[in-house]
LONU-399193 format. One record per residue: residue in three letters; x, y, z of N, C-alpha, C, O in turn. Coordinates in steps of 0.001 Angstrom, whole numbers, plus 500000, padded with zeros to 6 digits. Each point is the difference from the previous one (the first is absolute). Example, Ala and Ser with C-alpha at 12.3 -4.5 7.8 and 13.67 -1.06 7.14 Angstrom:
REM residues 2
ALA513190494310507800499110501190500000500900501200500000501036499981500665 SER498614501069498615500820501190500060499230501090500730500509501108500169 
//
This chain:
REM residues 99
UNK261381827965978298499138498788500442498664500098500024499530500845500762 UNK499616498391498483498575500468499718499035499382501548500185498972500653 UNK498948501960499506498919499815501378498941498962499269499693500088498811 UNK500001499305501744498619498995500126498947500635500588500106500262501198 UNK498520500157497995498880499981500856499148498970499923499987499472498888 UNK499329500082501876499005499132499977498709499913500829499886499749501200 UNK499061500547497781498510500259501054499765498566499974500181499247499043 UNK499220500342502601499257498969500189498886500508500702499951500605501071 UNK498930498954497939498514500556500407499346498600500563499853498969499343 UNK499809501231501953498468499209500368499073500117499381499317501024500014 UNK500322497494498980498742500240499373498557498913500846499099499455499363 UNK501033500505501772499248499406501125498737500739499668499922501175499639 UNK498883497777500574498683500617500148500074501484501153499214500932499833 UNK501612499081501059499543500965501041500602501274499172499677501122500391 UNK501092498759498602500506501287499289499091500313498996500467500846499236 UNK498498498819500502499162500347498569499854501719500441500805500744499440 UNK498510499693501232499527501230500240501095500795499801499673501159499745 UNK501653498622500280501045500920499737500888499805498683501201500177499794 UNK497758499396499403500874499591498445500153501140499501501157500392499846 UNK497820500397499791500454501446499370501158500700500700500782500591499255 UNK499444499437501998501104500589500775501080499426499782501000500705499868 UNK499101497961500038501101499246499569500685500158498739501227500032499913 UNK497849500083498948500249500193498747500709501690499821501019500275499365 UNK498112500668501382500578501443500063501265499958500433500885500611499402 UNK499403498496501939501193500411500374501393498958499279501176500363499970 UNK498512498862499722501005499555498769500284500890498983501103500540499903 UNK497594499735499007500432500997499406500605501493499944500617500595499116 UNK498969499771502162500474501508500565501854499389500028500910500554499385 UNK499221498320501415501492500128500280500733499785498680501087500572499917 UNK498430498559498825500485500018498959499931501120499299501063500280499446 UNK497940500567500354500161501453499297500883500451500828500921500320499249 UNK499388499904501763500759500852500923501510499564499667500912500805500190 UNK499328497952499328501178499265499757500697500040501668501005500601500381 UNK498111498584500347500100499579501159500493501464500912500999499981500718 UNK498318500985499153500321501319500646501433500133499888500735500189500969 UNK499738499686497559501286500533499546500952498942500146500959500195499253 UNK499134498851501365500851499143500525500400498973498721501171499646499857 UNK497718499884499184500458499151498904500680500691499147499813501163499641 UNK501253497844499934501112500382498925499866498917498756499363498947499961 UNK501426501659499082499773498977498874501037498979500291501154500291500313 UNK498353498403499562500164498570500401499563499258501236500177498812500267 UNK499145502236500518499333499239501222498961499243499658499161500424499205 UNK500762498444501308498892498976499787498703500251500915499954500206501213 UNK499039499718497876498660500154500857499105498745499612499907499528498867 UNK499463500026502259499347498524500387498539500450500326499676501161500250 UNK499607497913499719498397500407500386499648498594500082499930499326498973 UNK499817500123502314499799498721500680498622499871500972499975500601501074 UNK499078498717498556498842499714500843499958498585500863500589498946499759 UNK498585501363501244499712498493501060498730500503500652499630501085500450 UNK499738497451499401499016499893501232500476498908500524500914500088500820 UNK498411498312498705500280498889500575501633499479499413500659499037500389 UNK499647501886498653501200499323498986500580501345499595499386501065500072 UNK502046498754499429500315501316499540500101499885498297500420498971499469 UNK499189502088499833500086500172498657501212501108499569500174501177500315 UNK500365498154499064501085500654499484500410500137498649501185499955499670 UNK497724500236499411499602499559498423500591501714499493500485500178498882 UNK499392500762501964500190501381499237501411499582499365500840499287500549 UNK499240501234498325501677500265499980500692500874500589499498501021500469 UNK501868498674499592500921500973500927500350501309498607500180499734498812 UNK499826501160501603500295500970498828501291501020500511500038500593501077 UNK500719499431498139501258500951500245499555501346499404499767500193498806 UNK500137500797502275499903501474499775500705500431498897501035499546499512 UNK498215501471500124501178501243498655498737500923499839498902499635500419 UNK501262501376499059499143500942499927499360499206498590498796500150499789 UNK501797499236499512499304499587498666498764499244500130498966500002499332 UNK501460499252501855498993498937500432499055500211501312499540499143500755 UNK500324502236499272499042500496501303498584499905499835499232499476500806 UNK500409501151497920498745499543499580499623498785499844498946499589500486 UNK501783499745498884499400498543500006499978499095501427499196499105500262 UNK501691501283500419499772499233501561499035500589500530499186499331500637 UNK500671501974499243498369500560500576498791499673499842499073500088500806 UNK500936499397497778499061499367499451499762498673500289498856499553500094 UNK502121499796500051499901498719499972499712499940501454499359498968500204 UNK500887501861501178499821499755501131498459500089500386499368499361500841 UNK500165501797498135498525500438500370498995498988499434498854499805500403 UNK501915499469498391499068498884499602500034498525500800499103499167499870 UNK502060500651500964500033499100500710499389500280501697499837499067500786 UNK499932502116499495499587500290501197498384499667500074499414499466500942 UNK499967501043497682498844499919499798498971498829500466498927500072500600 UNK501772498880498923499023498638500091500324499224501232499468498895500099 UNK501459501583501020500101499173501073498926499236500318498932500476499615 UNK501004498422501002498550499105500255499535500768501710498866500473500069 UNK501789499581500850500120500323501437498853498812500368498805500259500138 UNK501693498597499973499626498890500871500904499357500456501205500071499761 UNK497807498780501428501031499104500658500441500846501322499454501074500250 UNK501502498413500530500217500593500952502098500530499944500956499605499334 UNK498938500968501273501988500634499623500674499109500930499631499662501124 UNK501508499980498173500871499101500763501272500413499360500536499648498949 UNK499842501306502098501606500744499085501046499031500710501120500172499520 UNK498851498974501363500968498778500139500269499312498943501160499592499966 UNK497995500054498904500135499283499105500771500730498711500423499286499092 UNK499738502119500862500384500437499224501634500880500357500846500322499166 UNK499196499904502395501354500273500259501103499275499625500950500776499904 UNK499391498001499818501183499592499615500206500382498352501099500402499618 UNK498026499479499654500436500823498694500202501396500104500767500529499195 UNK498559500281501836500485501461500192501366500006500271500813500693499388 UNK499514498347501752501218500647500302501166499277498981501151500391500193 UNK498666498691498850500584499950499218500388500724498655500953499894499228 UNK498112500748500805499734501143499143501249501209499795499800500977499279 
//
């Protein structure tokens, strides 16, 4: 049975000062294989929200062969977050619950 790992990142303007720390945390967890918990076949997702949910990051299935490409894609994705508007987690929760 596969596990599912979903990063849900608040990209509201109030989080802008934490941009670097967020990117480092996501990268660190992925580099560590979610602290040794991720296994081949597990699903990794990365969604963002502020005034709306953005689930455009493609879901990835973890494997040793795909590890580097997943790390590169998450680093590329985490860099350009806009960090604007106000956070409305309640708009994201229905989709998160279904994931």
